[in-house]
C-alpha positions as CSV (number, residue, x, y, z in Angstrom):
1,M,-58.4,25.2,-57.3
2,A,-55.1,27.0,-56.9
3,S,-56.7,30.0,-55.2
4,Y,-58.7,27.8,-52.9
5,S,-55.6,25.8,-51.9
6,V,-53.6,28.9,-51.2
7,S,-56.3,30.4,-49.1
8,D,-56.7,27.2,-47.2
9,A,-53.0,26.9,-46.5
10,V,-52.9,30.6,-45.4
11,S,-55.8,30.0,-43.0
12,T,-54.2,26.9,-41.6
13,Y,-50.9,28.8,-41.1
14,Y,-52.6,31.6,-39.2
15,L,-54.5,29.1,-37.0
16,Y,-51.3,27.4,-36.2
17,M,-49.5,30.7,-35.3
18,K,-52.5,31.7,-33.2
19,Y,-53.1,28.6,-31.1
20,V,-50.6,25.8,-31.8
21,H,-47.3,27.6,-31.9
22,P,-47.8,29.4,-28.5
23,F,-48.9,26.1,-26.9
24,I,-45.7,24.4,-28.1
25,F,-43.6,27.3,-26.9
26,S,-45.3,27.2,-23.5
27,L,-44.7,23.4,-23.1
28,A,-41.0,23.7,-24.1
29,T,-40.6,26.6,-21.6
30,I,-41.8,24.6,-18.6
31,I,-40.6,21.2,-19.7
32,P,-36.8,20.8,-20.5
33,M,-37.3,19.3,-23.9
34,S,-37.1,20.5,-27.5
35,P,-40.3,21.4,-29.3
36,D,-40.0,18.2,-31.4
37,E,-39.6,16.1,-28.2
38,V,-42.5,17.8,-26.6
39,L,-44.8,16.8,-29.4
40,R,-43.5,13.3,-29.7
41,K,-43.4,12.2,-26.1
42,G,-46.5,10.8,-24.4
43,S,-48.4,12.5,-21.6
44,G,-46.9,10.3,-19.0
45,T,-43.3,11.3,-20.0
46,L,-44.2,15.0,-20.1
47,C,-45.8,14.8,-16.6
48,E,-42.8,13.0,-15.2
49,A,-40.4,15.6,-16.7
50,L,-42.4,18.4,-15.3
51,L,-42.5,16.8,-11.9
52,M,-38.7,16.3,-12.0
53,V,-38.2,20.0,-12.8
54,Q,-40.4,21.1,-9.9
55,A,-38.6,18.6,-7.6
56,Y,-35.2,20.1,-8.6
57,R,-36.4,23.6,-7.9
58,G,-37.8,22.5,-4.5
59,N,-34.6,20.6,-3.6
60,I,-36.6,17.4,-3.4
61,V,-34.7,14.1,-3.8
62,C,-36.1,11.9,-6.6
63,P,-34.8,8.6,-7.9
64,N,-32.8,8.7,-11.1
65,K,-34.2,7.4,-14.3
66,Q,-33.5,3.7,-14.6
67,Q,-30.6,3.0,-17.0
68,S,-30.4,-0.4,-18.7
69,P,-27.6,-2.5,-17.1
70,G,-26.3,-3.5,-20.5
71,E,-27.0,-5.9,-23.4
72,K,-29.5,-8.7,-22.6
73,H,-30.2,-11.6,-24.8
74,Y,-33.3,-13.9,-25.1
75,K,-32.8,-17.3,-26.7
76,G,-30.0,-16.1,-28.9
77,H,-31.5,-12.7,-29.8
78,L,-30.5,-9.2,-28.6
79,L,-33.3,-7.6,-26.6
80,E,-34.5,-4.2,-27.7
81,S,-36.8,-3.6,-24.7
82,E,-38.5,-5.5,-21.9
83,T,-41.3,-4.7,-19.5
84,Y,-43.6,-6.3,-17.0
85,I,-47.4,-6.4,-17.1
86,G,-49.2,-7.2,-13.9
87,G,-51.3,-4.7,-12.1
88,H,-54.2,-3.2,-13.9
89,V,-56.2,-0.1,-13.0
90,Q,-59.9,-0.6,-12.8
91,A,-61.3,2.6,-14.2
92,L,-64.9,3.9,-13.8
93,E,-67.2,4.2,-16.8
94,A,-65.7,6.6,-19.3
95,G,-67.5,9.8,-20.1
96,V,-68.5,13.2,-18.8
97,F,-71.2,13.3,-16.1
98,R,-72.8,16.4,-14.6
99,A,-73.9,16.5,-11.0
100,D,-77.2,18.1,-12.0
101,I,-78.2,15.4,-14.6
102,P,-79.4,12.1,-13.2
103,T,-77.5,9.0,-14.2
104,K,-78.7,5.4,-14.1
105,F,-76.9,3.2,-11.5
106,K,-77.1,-0.6,-11.3
107,L,-75.7,-1.6,-7.8
108,N,-74.9,-4.8,-6.1
109,P,-77.1,-5.5,-3.0
110,V,-74.6,-8.0,-1.6
111,G,-71.9,-5.4,-1.4
112,Y,-74.1,-3.0,0.5
113,Q,-75.2,-5.7,2.9
114,N,-71.5,-6.4,3.6
115,L,-71.0,-2.7,4.4
116,I,-74.0,-2.9,6.8
117,D,-72.5,-5.9,8.6
118,T,-69.1,-4.2,9.1
119,V,-70.3,-0.7,9.9
120,D,-69.2,-1.0,13.5
121,D,-65.7,-2.0,12.6
122,D,-65.5,0.7,10.0
123,L,-66.6,3.4,12.4
124,A,-64.3,2.1,15.1
125,Y,-61.4,2.3,12.7
126,A,-62.4,5.8,11.6
127,L,-62.5,7.0,15.2
128,R,-59.2,5.4,16.0
129,T,-57.4,6.9,13.1
130,E,-59.2,10.2,12.4
131,G,-60.2,10.8,16.0
132,K,-56.7,10.3,17.5
133,G,-57.4,7.1,19.4
134,M,-61.1,7.7,20.2
135,T,-63.5,4.8,20.9
136,P,-67.3,4.6,20.2
137,G,-67.9,5.2,23.9
138,D,-66.3,8.6,23.6
139,C,-69.0,9.8,21.1
140,E,-72.2,11.2,22.4
141,N,-74.2,10.6,19.2
142,Y,-72.6,7.4,18.1
143,D,-75.9,5.5,17.9
144,E,-77.5,8.3,16.0
145,V,-74.8,8.5,13.3
146,R,-74.6,4.8,13.0
147,S,-78.4,4.5,12.5
148,A,-78.3,7.2,9.8
149,I,-75.5,5.4,7.9
150,V,-77.3,2.0,8.1
151,E,-80.5,3.6,7.0
152,K,-78.9,5.0,3.9
153,L,-77.1,1.8,3.1
154,A,-80.3,-0.3,3.5
155,G,-82.2,2.1,1.2
156,I,-79.6,1.6,-1.5
157,R,-79.5,-2.2,-0.9
158,D,-83.3,-2.5,-1.2
159,D,-83.4,-0.4,-4.4
160,P,-80.2,-1.2,-6.4
161,N,-81.5,0.2,-9.7
162,Q,-81.5,4.0,-9.2
163,S,-81.4,7.2,-11.2
164,A,-79.6,9.8,-9.2
165,P,-77.1,12.7,-9.8
166,P,-73.6,11.4,-9.7
167,L,-71.3,12.4,-6.9
168,I,-68.1,10.6,-8.0
169,Y,-65.4,12.6,-9.7
170,H,-62.7,10.7,-11.5
171,L,-59.7,12.5,-13.1
172,D,-57.7,10.5,-15.6
173,V,-54.1,11.5,-15.8
174,A,-53.4,9.1,-18.7
175,A,-50.3,7.0,-18.4
176,M,-48.5,9.0,-15.7
177,Y,-48.5,6.5,-12.9
178,P,-47.7,3.4,-15.0
179,N,-44.9,5.4,-16.7
180,I,-43.3,6.3,-13.3
181,I,-43.6,2.7,-12.2
182,L,-41.9,1.4,-15.3
183,T,-39.3,4.2,-15.5
184,N,-38.1,3.6,-11.9
185,R,-38.6,-0.2,-12.2
186,L,-40.7,-0.3,-9.1
187,Q,-42.3,-3.6,-10.0
188,P,-41.5,-6.4,-10.0
189,P,-37.6,-6.2,-9.6
190,A,-38.2,-4.1,-6.5
191,M,-40.3,-6.9,-5.0
192,V,-38.8,-9.0,-2.3
193,T,-37.3,-12.4,-2.9
194,E,-37.1,-15.5,-0.7
195,D,-33.7,-14.5,0.6
196,V,-35.0,-11.1,1.7
197,C,-37.9,-12.8,3.5
198,A,-35.6,-15.2,5.2
199,A,-33.8,-12.3,6.9
200,C,-36.9,-10.3,7.7
201,D,-38.0,-9.9,11.4
202,F,-41.6,-10.4,10.4
203,N,-41.1,-13.7,8.7
204,R,-43.3,-15.8,10.9
205,P,-45.8,-18.6,10.2
206,G,-49.1,-17.2,9.0
207,K,-47.6,-13.9,7.7
208,T,-50.0,-11.9,5.6
209,C,-47.5,-9.4,4.0
210,L,-47.0,-11.3,0.8
211,R,-49.4,-11.5,-2.1
212,E,-48.9,-13.8,-5.0
213,M,-49.6,-12.1,-8.3
214,E,-49.2,-13.3,-11.9
215,W,-46.8,-11.1,-13.7
216,L,-46.3,-11.2,-17.5
217,W,-42.8,-10.5,-18.9
218,R,-42.9,-9.0,-22.3
219,G,-39.9,-8.2,-24.5
220,E,-39.0,-7.2,-28.0
221,H,-35.9,-8.7,-29.6
222,Y,-34.2,-8.3,-33.0
223,A,-34.9,-10.8,-35.7
224,A,-31.1,-11.3,-36.2
225,T,-29.6,-14.2,-34.4
226,S,-26.6,-14.3,-32.1
227,S,-24.3,-15.4,-34.9
228,D,-25.5,-12.4,-36.9
229,Y,-24.9,-10.2,-33.9
230,I,-21.3,-11.4,-33.5
231,A,-20.5,-10.9,-37.2
232,I,-22.0,-7.3,-37.1
233,K,-20.1,-6.5,-34.0
234,A,-16.8,-7.7,-35.5
235,Q,-17.5,-5.7,-38.6
236,L,-18.1,-2.5,-36.5
237,E,-14.9,-3.1,-34.6
238,A,-12.9,-2.9,-37.9
239,E,-14.6,0.3,-39.1
240,K,-13.8,4.0,-38.5
241,F,-16.3,6.5,-37.2
242,P,-16.5,10.3,-37.6
243,P,-15.3,12.6,-34.9
244,R,-17.5,14.0,-32.2
245,Q,-19.6,17.0,-33.1
246,D,-18.7,18.9,-29.9
247,G,-15.0,19.0,-30.9
248,F,-13.7,16.9,-28.1
249,G,-11.5,13.9,-29.0
250,G,-9.8,15.5,-32.0
251,D,-10.8,16.0,-35.6
252,G,-9.7,12.7,-37.0
253,P,-11.7,9.5,-37.4
254,R,-12.3,7.5,-34.3
255,Y,-12.0,3.7,-33.8
256,W,-14.5,1.4,-32.1
257,A,-12.5,1.6,-28.8
258,D,-12.7,5.4,-28.8
259,L,-16.5,5.4,-28.8
260,S,-18.5,5.6,-25.6
261,H,-20.7,2.8,-24.3
262,E,-23.8,4.7,-25.5
263,E,-22.4,5.3,-28.9
264,Q,-21.4,1.7,-29.3
265,A,-24.8,0.4,-28.3
266,A,-26.5,2.9,-30.7
267,A,-24.2,1.8,-33.6
268,K,-24.9,-1.9,-33.0
269,K,-28.7,-1.4,-32.8
270,T,-28.7,0.7,-35.9
271,R,-26.7,-1.9,-37.8
272,L,-28.9,-4.7,-36.5
273,Q,-32.0,-2.9,-37.6
274,M,-30.7,-2.5,-41.1
275,Y,-29.5,-6.1,-41.3
276,S,-32.8,-7.5,-39.9
277,R,-34.9,-5.4,-42.3
278,K,-32.9,-6.5,-45.3
279,V,-32.4,-10.2,-44.5
280,Y,-35.4,-11.2,-42.3
281,K,-37.9,-8.6,-43.8
282,R,-38.7,-7.4,-40.2
283,V,-36.8,-5.8,-37.4
284,L,-38.4,-6.9,-34.1
285,D,-40.2,-9.9,-32.7
286,K,-42.4,-9.7,-29.6
287,V,-42.2,-12.5,-26.9
288,S,-43.9,-12.9,-23.6
289,N,-43.5,-15.2,-20.6
290,A,-45.8,-15.4,-17.5
291,F,-44.5,-16.2,-14.1
292,P,-45.7,-15.5,-10.5
293,K,-44.1,-12.8,-8.4
294,S,-44.6,-12.0,-4.7
């Protein structure tokens, strides 16, 4: 058993040095994070960090990462995090499909009939945008192209259950886009309010620029109550803290007022976690609240 375990550990070590270690080194080289952070962060955060590096090298202006405005409370509890859930991405069927292997498709005939009914409007729009202002009258073979498109759509409409090679390619980039949306707080705080609409030049009767959506606010707060928070904060204000590791600010102990805002927030959260785990046997509680947003 001992010889087997040793050989297995040695094999694992050489596999790690051959494949995993260079991969971690490569990621830490192109992404400005430590090896531990590169392994812990999600794919969306890594993609965003890589994009920021390339934007900096290309002198491209990008929005700064959203910083929390300060402490927020929800019904007498300090919030640890909050987010919004609203838009959902409708993904295609998961899996790997080859273009040379037929796949079964179950189509909706009503949708293809709608495409046939609006084919003239779609072609006119394509000519106007892609053709730099062209009209159907400017095309010599407009009727021929239209007939070919309608014929193909009618064939799919009449035979909705087909087995054909797929021609749709869908590349999933994991949580990259939702991560960017949440990081920069694009929705819904960036959405307009009634005051903004009142001052808008396009605010006319029958406007179609607004779309009501149901957003879900979700937050995590500490189990400790506001009275516990006040007592913990008062206790921290009477304590002394070690000096800074970078050598700035002297070698002696520091008081609460000498700490930066980030250090104060981290100390309060750490103490709240310890207190909640000891007294309430849990640290965080999840809450949600639904409300419409334009």
